Z-matrix of the N, CA and C atoms (Angstrom, degrees):
N
C 1 1.492
C 2 1.535 1 105.88
N 3 1.287 2 114.25 1 135.87
C 4 1.453 3 121.69 2 179.00
C 5 1.627 4 109.62 3 -71.42
N 6 1.346 5 113.81 4 166.63
C 7 1.409 6 119.01 5 -179.71
C 8 1.583 7 104.68 6 -70.06
N 9 1.302 8 118.60 7 132.45
C 10 1.492 9 122.89 8 172.41
C 11 1.633 10 113.40 9 -63.06
N 12 1.290 11 118.00 10 144.29
C 13 1.342 12 124.36 11 177.10
C 14 1.521 13 105.31 12 -94.38
N 15 1.323 14 121.24 13 86.15
C 16 1.478 15 124.50 14 -177.28
C 17 1.484 16 114.03 15 -82.00
N 18 1.319 17 118.06 16 149.12
C 19 1.466 18 122.15 17 177.19
C 20 1.541 19 114.08 18 -66.45
N 21 1.298 20 118.54 19 -25.00
C 22 1.470 21 116.12 20 -178.48
C 23 1.566 22 107.66 21 -103.55
N 24 1.225 23 117.40 22 155.56
C 25 1.505 24 125.69 23 178.05
C 26 1.464 25 111.76 24 -82.46
N 27 1.364 26 117.92 25 172.92
C 28 1.402 27 120.00 26 171.85
C 29 1.553 28 108.20 27 -58.43
N 30 1.366 29 113.33 28 149.51
C 31 1.459 30 120.64 29 -178.22
C 32 1.504 31 108.20 30 -65.24
N 33 1.360 32 117.39 31 135.52
C 34 1.322 33 123.02 32 169.89
C 35 1.482 34 117.95 33 -101.07
N 36 1.297 35 123.13 34 161.69
C 37 1.475 36 117.12 35 178.48
C 38 1.577 37 112.29 36 -61.98
N 39 1.270 38 116.08 37 134.92
C 40 1.429 39 118.80 38 -179.78
C 41 1.630 40 108.38 39 -157.97
N 42 1.296 41 111.52 40 155.80
C 43 1.476 42 117.27 41 -179.66
C 44 1.576 43 102.26 42 -108.67
N 45 1.380 44 115.52 43 110.06
C 46 1.493 45 118.31 44 -176.76
C 47 1.474 46 110.94 45 -78.51
N 48 1.399 47 110.27 46 158.55
C 49 1.406 48 121.01 47 164.85
C 50 1.477 49 109.67 48 -106.28
N 51 1.314 50 115.73 49 131.00
C 52 1.517 51 120.89 50 -171.32
C 53 1.510 52 108.62 51 -71.41
N 54 1.371 53 119.97 52 131.32
C 55 1.436 54 123.78 53 171.69
C 56 1.552 55 101.77 54 -142.73
N 57 1.354 56 113.54 55 132.07
C 58 1.497 57 118.84 56 178.86
C 59 1.512 58 109.54 57 -100.56
N 60 1.308 59 118.91 58 136.12
C 61 1.444 60 125.84 59 176.15
C 62 1.492 61 108.75 60 -137.87
N 63 1.398 62 112.31 61 155.67
C 64 1.459 63 121.40 62 173.71
C 65 1.598 64 107.71 63 -108.83
N 66 1.328 65 112.14 64 137.58
C 67 1.422 66 113.83 65 179.20
C 68 1.601 67 108.90 66 -127.72
N 69 1.253 68 116.53 67 165.56
C 70 1.471 69 120.34 68 -178.71
C 71 1.549 70 107.76 69 -76.39
N 72 1.314 71 122.41 70 160.37
C 73 1.373 72 118.32 71 176.35
C 74 1.483 73 117.62 72 -67.28
N 75 1.331 74 120.24 73 -28.18
C 76 1.463 75 124.51 74 172.44
C 77 1.520 76 108.97 75 -62.31
N 78 1.442 77 121.00 76 -47.89
C 79 1.423 78 121.29 77 175.71
C 80 1.437 79 113.08 78 -61.23
N 81 1.319 80 120.83 79 -39.02
C 82 1.570 81 123.15 80 -179.90
C 83 1.471 82 104.45 81 -63.24
N 84 1.260 83 125.68 82 -44.99
C 85 1.404 84 126.25 83 -179.47
C 86 1.571 85 113.87 84 -59.64
N 87 1.375 86 111.39 85 -45.92
C 88 1.571 87 118.49 86 172.59
C 89 1.531 88 112.17 87 -60.30
N 90 1.258 89 115.40 88 -41.70
C 91 1.497 90 116.13 89 -179.52
C 92 1.478 91 114.18 90 -66.90
N 93 1.341 92 118.75 91 -34.90
C 94 1.496 93 123.92 92 177.71
C 95 1.528 94 104.15 93 -76.45
N 96 1.310 95 123.86 94 -34.10
C 97 1.555 96 118.34 95 175.37
C 98 1.468 97 107.03 96 -67.43
N 99 1.296 98 121.69 97 -42.24
C 100 1.467 99 119.88 98 176.79
C 101 1.573 100 114.12 99 -56.97
N 102 1.311 101 110.97 100 -37.65
C 103 1.457 102 118.08 101 -176.61
C 104 1.578 103 107.06 102 -65.23
N 105 1.272 104 113.93 103 -41.28
C 106 1.561 105 119.76 104 178.54
C 107 1.510 106 107.50 105 -62.42
N 108 1.385 107 119.21 106 -46.14
C 109 1.460 108 121.85 107 -177.55
C 110 1.546 109 106.70 108 -66.80
N 111 1.188 110 118.13 109 -37.16
C 112 1.512 111 121.46 110 179.96
C 113 1.609 112 106.69 111 -58.21
N 114 1.295 113 119.30 112 -48.06
C 115 1.382 114 126.29 113 174.94
C 116 1.416 115 115.06 114 -55.19
N 117 1.345 116 117.30 115 -44.51
C 118 1.451 117 124.30 116 -179.61
C 119 1.529 118 108.50 117 -67.65
N 120 1.334 119 120.96 118 -40.50
C 121 1.407 120 128.06 119 -178.04
C 122 1.532 121 109.98 120 -66.39
N 123 1.344 122 120.26 121 -44.50
C 124 1.400 123 126.30 122 -168.31
C 125 1.474 124 115.30 123 -104.27
N 126 1.327 125 115.37 124 -25.18
C 127 1.453 126 121.71 125 -172.02
C 128 1.611 127 106.42 126 69.82
N 129 1.332 128 115.19 127 31.12
C 130 1.443 129 115.18 128 -177.45
C 131 1.591 130 106.06 129 -137.01
N 132 1.368 131 112.14 130 115.14
C 133 1.416 132 118.95 131 -177.99
C 134 1.503 133 113.74 132 -77.12
N 135 1.341 134 115.43 133 123.20
C 136 1.428 135 117.31 134 179.30
C 137 1.571 136 111.45 135 -128.42
N 138 1.235 137 121.87 136 157.34
C 139 1.478 138 123.77 137 174.26
C 140 1.515 139 104.63 138 -72.48
N 141 1.279 140 117.56 139 152.24
C 142 1.437 141 122.81 140 176.39
C 143 1.573 142 107.35 141 -63.85
N 144 1.252 143 117.40 142 -39.60
C 145 1.538 144 116.65 143 179.56
C 146 1.408 145 112.90 144 -60.49
N 147 1.302 146 120.80 145 -29.53
C 148 1.601 147 124.72 146 176.28
C 149 1.444 148 108.00 147 -66.97
N 150 1.415 149 121.88 148 -32.52
C 151 1.423 150 121.73 149 -170.53
C 152 1.547 151 110.90 150 -89.88
N 153 1.321 152 120.31 151 -23.56
C 154 1.480 153 124.10 152 -173.93
C 155 1.542 154 108.09 153 -60.02
N 156 1.406 155 125.48 154 -44.84
C 157 1.301 156 121.49 155 -179.94
C 158 1.509 157 114.83 156 -63.06
N 159 1.393 158 120.45 157 -31.43
C 160 1.353 159 122.69 158 174.44
C 161 1.562 160 111.29 159 -68.23
N 162 1.380 161 116.24 160 -39.88
C 163 1.355 162 118.75 161 177.62
C 164 1.464 163 113.67 162 -62.38
N 165 1.305 164 121.97 163 -38.79
C 166 1.504 165 128.29 164 176.39
C 167 1.435 166 106.51 165 -67.48
N 168 1.380 167 124.11 166 -39.98
C 169 1.426 168 120.77 167 -179.81
C 170 1.520 169 110.79 168 -66.37
N 171 1.310 170 118.67 169 -39.74
C 172 1.488 171 125.48 170 -179.95
C 173 1.548 172 105.47 171 -63.37
N 174 1.352 173 118.84 172 -47.12
C 175 1.505 174 118.37 173 179.75
C 176 1.488 175 112.02 174 -58.09
N 177 1.395 176 114.38 175 -45.14
C 178 1.463 177 113.13 176 -170.87
C 179 1.588 178 109.07 177 -76.25
N 180 1.290 179 115.05 178 -23.47
C 181 1.514 180 115.05 179 178.87
C 182 1.509 181 111.26 180 -76.51
N 183 1.276 182 118.71 181 -15.53
C 184 1.474 183 118.06 182 178.24
C 185 1.511 184 112.62 183 -113.36
N 186 1.410 185 118.82 184 10.41
C 187 1.380 186 119.47 185 173.29
C 188 1.450 187 114.64 186 -93.57
N 189 1.378 188 115.21 187 100.32
C 190 1.435 189 119.19 188 -175.96
C 191 1.447 190 119.37 189 -59.62
N 192 1.348 191 115.36 190 -31.85
C 193 1.454 192 119.54 191 177.30
C 194 1.475 193 113.26 192 -69.16
N 195 1.395 194 120.82 193 -40.57
C 196 1.387 195 124.54 194 169.31
C 197 1.568 196 114.82 195 -62.34
N 198 1.296 197 116.02 196 -43.69
C 199 1.513 198 113.90 197 -178.03
C 200 1.496 199 111.30 198 -66.67
N 201 1.369 200 117.84 199 -33.48
C 202 1.380 201 119.28 200 178.26
C 203 1.461 202 115.66 201 -71.84
N 204 1.380 203 117.03 202 -40.55
C 205 1.413 204 120.85 203 174.79
C 206 1.578 205 111.23 204 -65.22
N 207 1.356 206 117.53 205 -42.31
C 208 1.388 207 122.78 206 175.24
C 209 1.605 208 114.30 207 -53.26
N 210 1.386 209 113.73 208 -47.10
C 211 1.460 210 119.12 209 174.89
C 212 1.445 211 112.44 210 -60.72
N 213 1.268 212 119.26 211 -39.48
C 214 1.502 213 121.96 212 179.43
C 215 1.508 214 108.03 213 -68.66
N 216 1.257 215 123.56 214 -39.67
C 217 1.379 216 126.71 215 176.98
C 218 1.472 217 110.95 216 -61.33
N 219 1.420 218 115.48 217 -49.16
C 220 1.485 219 121.73 218 178.81
C 221 1.529 220 114.87 219 -58.52
N 222 1.357 221 114.37 220 -39.38
C 223 1.484 222 119.33 221 -176.24
C 224 1.561 223 109.73 222 -77.98
N 225 1.359 224 115.90 223 -26.23
C 226 1.567 225 120.55 224 176.72
C 227 1.454 226 113.41 225 -72.12
N 228 1.387 227 112.74 226 -32.35
C 229 1.452 228 120.36 227 -171.72
C 230 1.544 229 115.58 228 -87.58
């Protein structure tokens, strides 16, 4: 199997801020699968919890509705 082309880049050094969330069992399984694919793509083993912030950043960066609303909020404030 070839290396997957994932939306997030290889993890960079960062100091996290702790945030606790609950997810469904299906989402947990998908997150663990993504973590396995990440390791295959980069040869770098990471904890799923280290990848979740990058997934969220990638999601927000590509959500056009969010970006538009954020711009409107920024210009109104």
